[in-house]
Backbone bond lengths (Angstrom), bond angles and torsions (degrees), N, CA, C in turn:
res aa  C-N    CA-C-N  psi(-1)  N-CA   C-N-CA  omega(-1)  CA-C   N-CA-C  phi
1 M - - - 1.456 - - 1.525 109.89 -
2 N 1.313 114.78 158.14 1.453 119.44 177.26 1.522 109.14 -121.97
3 N 1.317 116.72 -169.20 1.466 121.49 -175.88 1.519 113.53 -95.73
4 F 1.320 119.90 23.95 1.453 122.80 -176.29 1.520 110.70 -122.55
5 P 1.342 117.64 76.00 1.461 120.33 -174.99 1.529 114.18 -65.77
6 E 1.349 118.71 -14.86 1.461 119.74 178.92 1.524 111.66 -62.62
7 L 1.309 117.81 -24.91 1.456 121.42 -178.40 1.524 111.97 -106.47
8 C 1.296 115.83 26.78 1.455 121.34 175.07 1.529 108.67 -116.16
9 V 1.333 115.37 140.98 1.462 120.87 -177.84 1.523 108.56 -128.71
10 H 1.311 115.76 132.04 1.466 120.70 175.27 1.524 107.22 -82.99
11 Q 1.329 117.82 121.30 1.470 122.32 -174.81 1.526 113.04 -58.70
12 M 1.312 117.15 -33.87 1.462 120.71 -177.61 1.533 112.11 -70.43
13 L 1.322 118.09 -17.64 1.462 121.78 -178.23 1.530 113.15 -91.08
14 I 1.340 117.03 -2.59 1.467 119.96 179.60 1.529 108.33 -82.38
15 P 1.344 117.69 115.36 1.468 120.04 -179.65 1.532 111.07 -72.63
16 P 1.333 118.39 164.38 1.469 121.34 -179.03 1.530 113.72 -56.31
17 E 1.326 117.87 -33.78 1.472 120.64 179.70 1.525 112.50 -82.62
18 G 1.311 117.75 -1.74 1.461 122.18 -179.06 1.509 111.24 90.69
19 M 1.318 115.75 179.69 1.455 120.64 -179.76 1.517 110.23 -147.75
20 N 1.321 114.81 153.75 1.456 120.84 176.70 1.517 108.90 -100.30
21 L 1.318 114.78 143.22 1.459 121.30 178.57 1.530 106.83 -133.32
22 S 1.328 116.18 112.83 1.461 121.09 -179.30 1.513 109.16 -128.43
23 G 1.316 115.27 153.05 1.450 119.62 177.25 1.511 111.62 160.97
24 S 1.307 114.74 -163.96 1.461 120.41 176.66 1.514 108.84 -138.40
25 I 1.305 113.97 157.53 1.457 120.16 -178.58 1.518 108.35 -142.53
26 S 1.291 116.85 151.05 1.453 123.06 -176.46 1.528 111.80 -58.90
27 A 1.315 116.08 147.90 1.465 121.58 176.66 1.523 111.34 -67.64
28 K 1.311 117.63 -4.77 1.467 121.25 179.12 1.530 112.38 -62.13
29 I 1.345 117.81 -20.16 1.466 119.00 179.54 1.525 111.56 -65.28
30 F 1.343 116.96 -16.76 1.455 120.44 -179.87 1.515 112.37 -84.02
31 G 1.317 116.91 -13.97 1.451 119.00 -176.58 1.516 109.25 63.78
32 E 1.315 116.54 -152.42 1.456 121.13 179.58 1.518 109.45 -94.50
33 I 1.323 115.87 125.62 1.462 121.33 175.27 1.509 106.48 -111.33
34 K 1.326 115.75 112.52 1.463 119.11 -178.13 1.515 110.03 -80.45
35 G 1.313 116.07 147.64 1.445 120.40 177.23 1.511 111.92 123.90
36 R 1.312 115.36 -138.35 1.455 121.35 -171.03 1.515 113.86 -105.59
37 V 1.337 118.61 6.19 1.461 122.17 -177.51 1.521 109.66 -120.70
38 F 1.336 115.37 133.86 1.451 120.72 -179.42 1.522 108.28 -130.54
39 L 1.312 116.84 120.43 1.457 121.89 179.79 1.518 108.16 -93.91
40 K 1.320 115.09 117.18 1.460 118.70 -177.51 1.511 113.29 -122.84
41 A 1.336 117.78 -30.41 1.467 121.13 -178.09 1.522 109.76 -79.27
42 P 1.318 117.52 151.82 1.466 119.46 175.89 1.527 111.43 -61.16
43 L 1.303 116.21 147.69 1.457 122.67 176.44 1.527 108.08 -83.54
44 Q 1.325 116.72 126.70 1.465 121.23 177.64 1.520 108.12 -102.31
45 Y 1.325 116.31 136.51 1.454 120.81 -179.98 1.521 110.08 -133.23
46 D 1.317 114.79 149.78 1.458 122.65 177.24 1.531 105.80 -141.42
47 L 1.314 116.96 103.60 1.463 121.87 -171.28 1.526 111.61 -122.23
48 H 1.320 115.32 150.62 1.462 121.55 170.22 1.529 106.35 -117.50
49 I 1.313 116.12 126.91 1.461 122.01 -176.22 1.522 108.15 -116.55
50 E 1.317 115.23 127.47 1.465 120.85 -175.43 1.524 109.92 -133.02
51 K 1.314 115.50 132.54 1.468 121.52 177.65 1.524 109.23 -80.75
52 M 1.311 117.37 131.01 1.461 123.61 177.86 1.534 107.35 -118.09
53 A 1.320 116.65 172.91 1.469 120.33 -178.76 1.522 112.14 -61.53
54 A 1.331 117.07 -41.15 1.463 120.42 -174.86 1.525 113.84 -101.18
55 G 1.332 117.53 1.54 1.457 118.89 -178.59 1.511 112.40 168.25
56 T 1.312 115.58 -152.59 1.458 122.54 -176.85 1.524 109.08 -126.15
57 L 1.337 115.98 132.24 1.459 122.29 179.25 1.527 108.91 -104.35
58 I 1.325 115.36 128.25 1.459 121.61 178.84 1.527 107.84 -120.00
59 K 1.349 116.47 123.83 1.466 121.43 177.89 1.513 107.95 -134.72
60 G 1.338 115.86 150.56 1.454 118.21 177.73 1.510 113.60 161.95
61 S 1.332 115.29 -149.80 1.462 120.64 -175.51 1.524 110.62 -142.11
62 V 1.333 114.63 157.73 1.464 123.13 175.73 1.522 108.80 -137.06
63 K 1.334 116.26 152.02 1.464 119.72 172.72 1.517 109.65 -158.56
64 T 1.328 114.37 153.72 1.458 122.07 177.45 1.518 108.32 -162.08
65 K 1.321 116.36 174.27 1.462 121.56 175.22 1.520 108.49 -112.48
66 I 1.324 114.23 141.55 1.456 120.00 178.54 1.518 109.52 -123.59
67 N 1.305 115.79 150.58 1.459 122.13 171.81 1.524 106.33 -101.39
68 C 1.336 116.02 128.57 1.463 121.47 -175.87 1.520 110.52 -124.31
69 I 1.310 114.67 167.06 1.452 123.34 168.87 1.525 106.05 -112.48
70 C 1.338 116.98 124.33 1.460 121.25 -177.83 1.530 109.97 -62.90
71 D 1.327 116.42 133.97 1.457 121.34 -179.74 1.528 112.83 -71.61
72 R 1.329 118.36 -17.98 1.471 121.09 -179.37 1.520 113.04 -97.38
73 C 1.345 117.12 -48.49 1.468 119.75 -173.96 1.532 113.07 -107.30
74 L 1.317 117.36 -5.75 1.464 124.10 177.03 1.525 114.03 64.92
75 Q 1.345 117.16 21.51 1.460 121.77 177.93 1.531 110.08 -95.04
76 P 1.327 117.47 144.24 1.465 119.72 177.65 1.536 111.40 -72.81
77 F 1.311 116.17 147.82 1.466 121.67 175.26 1.520 108.97 -155.38
78 E 1.336 115.70 163.38 1.455 121.92 -179.75 1.525 109.28 -108.31
79 Q 1.333 116.43 141.57 1.463 121.22 -179.37 1.528 108.89 -142.35
80 E 1.331 116.06 141.18 1.462 120.31 174.58 1.522 108.41 -90.57
81 I 1.312 115.82 134.89 1.465 120.73 174.24 1.516 107.60 -118.96
82 S 1.327 116.09 146.14 1.461 119.63 -178.91 1.523 110.09 -156.74
83 S 1.305 114.44 160.94 1.455 121.73 173.79 1.522 108.53 -145.55
84 D 1.337 115.19 129.68 1.462 121.00 174.75 1.522 110.42 -99.62
85 E 1.312 116.48 10.68 1.461 121.39 -173.52 1.519 113.59 -115.30
86 V 1.314 117.40 30.54 1.456 119.87 176.14 1.529 107.98 -68.46
87 C 1.312 116.65 125.69 1.460 120.66 179.55 1.529 109.17 -154.35
88 H 1.315 115.82 120.23 1.471 121.23 179.14 1.520 109.44 -138.00
89 F 1.318 114.63 144.12 1.462 120.38 172.46 1.520 106.72 -119.95
90 I 1.309 115.27 121.55 1.462 120.52 -179.88 1.519 107.75 -110.62
91 E 1.321 114.98 117.57 1.468 120.10 -178.31 1.518 110.35 -64.31
92 N 1.336 114.59 153.61 1.463 120.31 178.05 1.522 110.22 -57.21
93 T 1.318 114.79 135.70 1.463 121.03 176.26 1.518 108.23 -133.19
94 T 1.293 115.62 175.31 1.461 119.76 177.13 1.526 111.62 -81.90
95 D 1.338 116.11 -11.25 1.469 119.70 178.34 1.526 109.77 -70.26
96 D 1.320 116.21 138.17 1.457 121.08 177.13 1.528 111.73 -79.52
97 I 1.338 116.55 -25.55 1.460 120.91 -174.76 1.529 109.93 -111.62
98 I 1.340 115.11 133.32 1.463 121.75 175.73 1.521 107.33 -101.61
99 D 1.319 116.74 121.51 1.460 121.78 178.10 1.531 108.56 -97.14
100 L 1.324 116.70 113.43 1.463 122.22 -177.66 1.527 113.07 -94.19
101 T 1.307 117.99 -1.67 1.460 122.15 -172.08 1.524 112.40 -55.05
102 N 1.317 118.83 -53.39 1.466 120.81 -176.45 1.527 111.88 -65.78
103 D 1.326 117.72 -37.54 1.467 120.13 179.05 1.528 111.09 -64.81
104 I 1.317 117.03 -44.46 1.459 121.35 -179.85 1.529 110.11 -68.78
105 R 1.318 116.35 -36.93 1.469 120.78 176.09 1.519 110.49 -59.43
106 E 1.324 117.20 -47.97 1.471 121.35 -179.17 1.529 111.41 -64.65
107 D 1.329 117.68 -40.66 1.469 120.52 177.52 1.528 110.62 -58.60
108 T 1.317 116.76 -41.33 1.458 121.27 -178.81 1.523 111.15 -70.09
109 L 1.315 117.70 -41.94 1.468 120.82 179.25 1.524 111.43 -62.24
110 L 1.326 117.21 -33.06 1.461 120.39 178.52 1.527 112.38 -69.28
111 C 1.322 117.65 -16.27 1.470 121.56 178.58 1.524 112.69 -81.40
112 I 1.311 117.79 -14.82 1.462 120.84 -177.84 1.527 108.48 -69.00
113 P 1.329 117.75 126.48 1.468 119.71 -177.58 1.527 111.67 -66.93
114 Q 1.332 115.92 145.51 1.456 120.26 177.61 1.519 110.92 -70.07
115 T 1.324 116.57 -34.57 1.458 121.84 177.03 1.518 107.65 -115.91
116 A 1.316 115.89 116.48 1.461 120.58 -179.39 1.524 108.96 -94.68
117 L 1.337 116.11 117.12 1.459 121.49 178.84 1.519 110.05 -122.74
118 C 1.332 116.67 133.91 1.462 120.47 179.50 1.523 110.74 -67.91
119 S 1.340 117.18 -28.66 1.467 122.71 172.90 1.527 107.61 -159.78
120 T 1.323 115.46 158.12 1.470 118.88 -177.42 1.519 111.92 -66.84
121 D 1.331 117.58 -23.69 1.463 119.96 179.63 1.530 112.62 -103.76
122 C 1.329 117.75 25.71 1.463 121.92 177.81 1.531 109.11 -60.81
123 K 1.328 115.95 130.23 1.466 121.03 -177.61 1.524 112.48 -89.87
124 G 1.320 117.60 -11.68 1.460 120.68 177.44 1.521 112.98 76.30
125 I 1.327 114.74 -164.98 1.459 120.70 179.45 1.521 109.54 -106.74
126 C 1.325 116.37 152.60 1.457 121.51 178.75 1.529 108.31 -69.87
127 P 1.330 118.29 129.05 1.468 119.84 -178.92 1.526 113.06 -68.48
128 Q 1.345 117.53 -14.40 1.463 119.85 -179.81 1.520 112.55 -94.17
129 C 1.344 116.56 -53.45 1.469 118.92 -174.86 1.523 113.36 -101.30
130 G 1.333 118.13 -16.67 1.453 121.47 177.57 1.522 114.99 83.39
131 K 1.334 118.43 8.86 1.470 120.55 179.02 1.522 110.27 -75.36
132 N 1.315 114.50 145.32 1.458 120.97 176.93 1.526 108.20 -73.42
133 Q 1.329 117.35 113.29 1.458 122.56 -176.39 1.532 112.40 -68.85
134 N 1.320 118.59 -15.74 1.458 121.79 176.57 1.529 111.45 -73.92
135 N 1.335 116.42 -30.31 1.462 121.49 -176.19 1.520 113.28 -93.65
136 E 1.316 116.21 -38.32 1.458 120.27 -178.37 1.513 110.36 -153.92
137 K 1.310 115.15 147.07 1.456 120.56 178.51 1.525 107.58 -87.23
138 C 1.308 116.09 130.27 1.457 119.07 -179.62 1.531 109.81 -83.53
139 K 1.311 115.15 169.70 1.464 120.76 -178.88 1.523 111.46 -106.97
140 C 1.318 115.79 20.53 1.463 119.17 179.82 1.525 109.31 -66.56
141 T 1.335 115.68 138.54 1.459 121.07 179.04 1.512 109.50 -112.69
142 N 1.297 115.52 168.39 1.467 122.45 176.94 1.520 112.23 59.40
143 R 1.326 116.80 26.61 1.452 119.81 179.30 1.532 110.48 -59.92
144 E 1.331 116.72 -41.32 1.461 121.25 -179.63 1.527 111.41 -66.39
145 E 1.342 116.36 -38.56 1.456 119.81 -177.54 1.523 111.38 -68.55
146 N 1.336 116.58 -33.08 1.453 119.88 -177.08 1.518 112.98 -84.75
147 N 1.301 117.04 -14.16 1.449 120.70 -179.20 1.528 109.04 -84.55
148 Q 1.315 116.81 113.79 1.460 121.59 -175.94 1.517 112.58 -65.67
149 L 1.317 118.11 -22.29 1.461 121.04 -177.72 1.526 112.64 -96.64
150 S 1.339 117.89 -3.97 1.463 119.79 -172.83 1.525 113.11 -62.98
151 N 1.308 118.81 -33.22 1.466 121.37 -178.22 1.525 112.88 -99.16
152 L 1.311 116.90 6.95 1.457 120.77 -177.00 1.520 112.08 -59.75
153 G 1.335 118.03 -42.12 1.468 121.36 -179.75 1.513 111.71 -61.45
154 A 1.339 116.91 -45.15 1.468 120.48 179.89 1.524 110.74 -64.93
155 K 1.321 117.01 -41.89 1.471 120.45 179.24 1.526 110.96 -64.06
156 L 1.324 116.52 -40.73 1.460 121.01 179.66 1.527 110.20 -63.99
157 M 1.323 117.66 -44.67 1.469 120.85 178.56 1.518 111.11 -63.20
158 N 1.326 116.80 -38.19 1.461 121.95 177.27 1.526 111.02 -61.10
159 E 1.327 115.66 -46.35 1.466 120.79 178.99 1.516 111.81 -64.09
160 L 1.329 116.37 -41.21 1.467 119.92 179.12 1.530 111.99 -64.00
161 S 1.332 115.97 -40.74 1.469 118.17 179.98 1.526 110.62 -69.48
162 K 1.330 118.25 -33.39 1.472 121.22 175.48 1.522 110.03 -63.78
163 N 1.319 116.33 -46.81 1.472 120.80 -178.43 1.526 111.11 -64.52
164 N 1.320 117.17 -38.41 1.466 120.36 179.09 1.520 111.36 -67.84
165 G 1.344 117.22 -33.28 1.454 121.17 179.08 1.514 112.38 -71.62
166 E 1.339 118.84 -27.86 1.457 122.33 -178.41 1.509 113.29 -78.78
167 E 1.322 117.94 -24.44 1.472 121.10 -176.02 1.487 113.84 -74.34
């Protein structure tokens, strides 16, 4: 057991038609997450719990707000994450209490995006001077010449047309 009784359910209290469990719980259930994501807002959950012959079915949704660091411009921003697809089946056990904390924690962690962007059109930082391109345009020149991948598309098309001509 852990210290978060809001996410614990006594099996004997679940009526035949099931029960709803809604509320919020401190972001402390996430512990420390190292990196660019910081969970600070309470986690909100809305669950339906139903007793089945072989166990207990839990379905519902979770949501919270996270503070992130943009992967392109390195600026902090806030983003809401949510999932309407929470679904767990817990087999019958001899325990009277079902602790949902770890399951709900994992569902929420899976909602965190792999790439955190402050906006879809974020321009990022200049690789030469380090200025945030969203705030100001830098005066760096020869950016295309210094970028080793800038001509990759043209070279690839050239190679493809050569190969097509030989066949």
